[in-house]
N, C-alpha and C positions, 0 to 999 in steps of 0.2 A: 562729280566724277562720272565719266561715261561708263557704259557697260560693255563687256565683251559681246560678240555676236554668238548667239546660241542657235544651233541648227539641230532641231529635233528629228530623229530618224526612227525607223524600225530596223532591227538588226539584220534582217535579210530582205532588203528592199532595192531592186534594180533602179527604180526611179529615184529613190533616196540617194543612191550612189552617184547616179548620173547628174542630178541637180545639185548635189553637194559639190561636185567638181566645178560646175558652173559658178556656184556661190563662192568657192575659194578663188576662182579666177577673178571674180568681181571684187572681192574684199581684199585680196592680196595680203593675207595676214603674215605677221612675223613669227607667230607661234600658233600651233594647232594642238588643242588638248582633247583627248579622246577617252570616252568611257571604256575602261578596261583595266585589269589589275596593274597597278603602278610598277610592280617589280618585273613586268614583262617588257620593259623598255629595251632590255638587252636583246630582244628577239626582233626588233623593228627592222634591222638591216637584213636578217635572214629571211624575213617574210617577203621582201621584194627582190630577192636575188633572182637572176634569170633562171636558175635551176629549180626554183620553188614553184610547184604547180598547184593551184587551188583545185578543190577545197583543201584547207589546212586547218589545224587546230593547235593551240598551245595547251599542253597537258601539265598540270601542277599536281604534285603528290607529296604526301607527308614522308619525312625521313624515317619516322618510327612507326612500328605496328601499334594498333591496326592501321593499315595504309588507307588513307582517304585521298580522293582525287577530285579535281574539277577540270572541265574542258572549256576552252574559249575558242569556238570555231569561226572560220571565215570562208565565205564563198568569194568568187571574183567580184560579185555584185554586192558584197557587204559594204555599206557606206564607210565603216571604220577602215576597212582594207583599202578602199579607194582614196580615203583621206591620207593614209600612210603612203600610198603610191604617189599621190600628188605632192606631198612634202618631200619625198625622195627626189622626184623629178625637178622640183623648184628649189631644192636645197634650203628648205624651211624647217625650223626646229619643230619637233613633234614629240609629244609625251602621252602615255596613258596616265589617268588620274584617279581611277577607282581604288578601292581597298586593295592592298597587296594580297596575293594568293594565300600567304600565311594566315591572314585574318579571315578570308573566305572559308578556308579549310577548318578554322577553329569555330566559326559562328554556329554550326549545327550543334555543338556541345552546349550552347546556351539557349537553344530553342527546342523544347521538348514537346511542342504541340503542332507538329507538321500537318497532321490530318485536318485540323480545323482550318488551317491556312489553305490547303488544297480545296476543301469544300467551299471556302469563301471565294477563292479565285474562280472556281467553276461557276459559281452563282453569278459573278460579275460578267463572265464571258457569255453566259446564257442570256443575261440581260442585253448585252450588246447584240447577240444573235437575233433576239426578238425585235430590237429597235432598228436593225439594219435593213429590213424589208427585202432581204435577199435570202439565200439558203444558209447564211451565216455571216459573221463579221469579216471572215477571210475574203469572201467574194466582194463585200462592200468595200473593203480596203483596196482590193485590186482594181475594181471598177473606178473608184473615185480618185485614188492616190497613185497607183502604179501607172495609170494612164493620164495623169495630170499633164496639163499643157505647158507649164512653166515652172521654174524654180520657186517663184513666189507662191503659186498655187499649191505646190507640194509643201512648202515651208509652212504656210498658214494652215493647210489641212491637217498635216501631221501634228502640229502644235495643238490644234483644236481637239483632235482625237486623244492626244495624251492628257490634256486638261480634263476632258470628260471622263476618261478612265480613272484619273486621279480622284475626281470628285466622288466616284463610286467606291473607292477603296481606301482613301487617306485615313490613316489611324484605325482602320477596321481589320485588315489582314493580320494574322498572327506573326507574319514576317515584317510588319511595319517597323519594328525596332531596328532590324537589319537595314531596311531602306533608309531610315533616318540617319543611321551611322554612316552608310555609304555616301549620302548626300552631304553630310557634314564634312567628311573627308575630302570629297571633290570640291566643295566650296573652299576649303582650306588650300587646296592645290592651286585654285584660281587666284586666291588672295596672295599666295606666295609668289606666283608669277608676276603679278602686278607690283608687289613690294620690291622685287628685284629689278624693276625699272622698265618693264614692258607695258606700254600704254594699253588700257583695256580695249580700245577700238582696234588694236592690232592683233587681237586674240580671237580665234574662232573656237568655240567649244562644241564638240560633236557628241551628242548624248541621246539616249532613248527619249522619245518625246514625252514620256511619263515624267522624266526627271527635270525637264526644262524649268518648270515653275519652282521646284525645290532648290535649284542652283542659283536663281537670280538674286538671292540675298547674300551673295558671296562676301560682300564688304563687312558683314557682321561677324565673320568666322575668324577669330583671333588666335585660336590655339588648336593643335592637333587633337582630335578626340581619342580617348583611351579605347583600346580594343584588344580582344584576346588574340593570341597568335600560336601557330604550330609550325615548327621548323619544316621547310618544304624545299623541293627542287622543282624545276620546270624545264620542258623541252618542246621543240616544235615537231609536229608529226603530221603525216598525211591523213586525210579524212575522206568522206564520201558524201554523195548527195543523199543517200538513204539516211545516214546518221544526222544530216541536217534537217530531215523532215520531222514534222510533228508525230508521224506514225512511229518513229523510233523512240518516242518518249521525250524528245528535246522540247522543252517548254517554250523556247523562243523560235522554234522552227516554223516552216510553212508546209502545206500539204504536198507541194510539188516543186522541190528545189530545182530539178532539171528544167522544168517548164519555165521557171523564173529566169533561168539562164538565157532562154530564148527571148524573154522580155528585155534583158540587158543587151543582147546582141542587136535587137531591133532598135533600141534607143540610140545605140552608137552608130548604126547604119542610117538613122533617121527615117526608118520605114515603119509606119504605124501598124501595117498588116503583117509584119515579119513573123511575129509569134504565132498568129493564126495559120498562116500559110505553112510555116515550118512544122508546127505541131501536127496538123492534119496530113501533111505529106509524109511525115515520119511514120504515122500510124498506117497510112496506106502502104508504105514500103514494107513495114513489118508484116502486114496481112499478106502481101504478095509473096514474101519470103517463106511464109508458112502455108502456102497453097491456096489462099483465098483470093479470088479475082476481084480486084478493086480498080475501077477505071479512073482515068484522069477526070472524066466528066463527073464522077461521084465526088471527087475531091473538090472540084470547082463548085458543085452544088452545095456541098457541106460548108464551104467558106461563105457562100451567099446566105445560107440559112443562119449561120452563126452571127453574121453581121445584122441580119434582120432581127434576131433575138436580142442582140445588144441594143438596138434602137428601141425595141418594145420595152426594154427595161431601163431606158433612160441613158444609155451609154452611146459612145461613138465608135468604140473598138471592142471586138469580142474579148471576153474574159474566159478563164478556164471552164466555168460553168456553162457558158454558151457553146464552147467547142465540144464539150462532152455531151 
């Protein structure tokens, strides 16, 4: 039996969103399955309404006290959001396949050792920072993957990144039991889709690159895993770039969500230098508004210096580190 097409992504990745749309155009799936709480399917239509402006988030909260909440945010350049938009535009069936929010909200009750997990996760990312040969793995990711030259390059690079991260953490983190439960549930959703008559090659699965390896054994998942649940409601809500940032404490965020929006615009305009030109021009405009003289010549020279730095560091396009 053939396998579905797995497209590994990062949750806030302009290149991932852009190349995923190219990938969907190429594969022309009949069904797209997306990592995200499965009970959020009733929000899909509202997410792509003309009146809905990104960033947005789906908020789930328990019905009974003490109230617990989870947020599932989207920027315009979130690959999951663009997959939903693509399906809406092409009239293609689309579903979330991760644990329902009722299970996510109940999981903390069964995990009493969060501290060890956080320490373990920090150690992993410290290892990635050391191996990146940059100022951190964030810069490495941007230089290598956000400026990838093709869907194939992004696809292969993201999957390789996810596999390496998995090798460092598989079975080690205190939250591994939750990861295993999630992947079991997602495998079952894939198997169910095939069992109801959709050919595997007509399915694209959009998931964090970390989970790609864990989902490929979907054929072996014959029953729905048991899981704790808490009764919950959910709703769509407006969000902000700050709350999407890692500085707000969002674990899947990046350091500069608004800057990543410039990367997204540049990709769609097919202008490689768009983010550099826009970023430095906006800084110059801000300085002028606040009484600091910044000439056009200074902006032009800054762009040249950023490009020179990028080349010295093995890149072709400046990343945020170069611009700063």
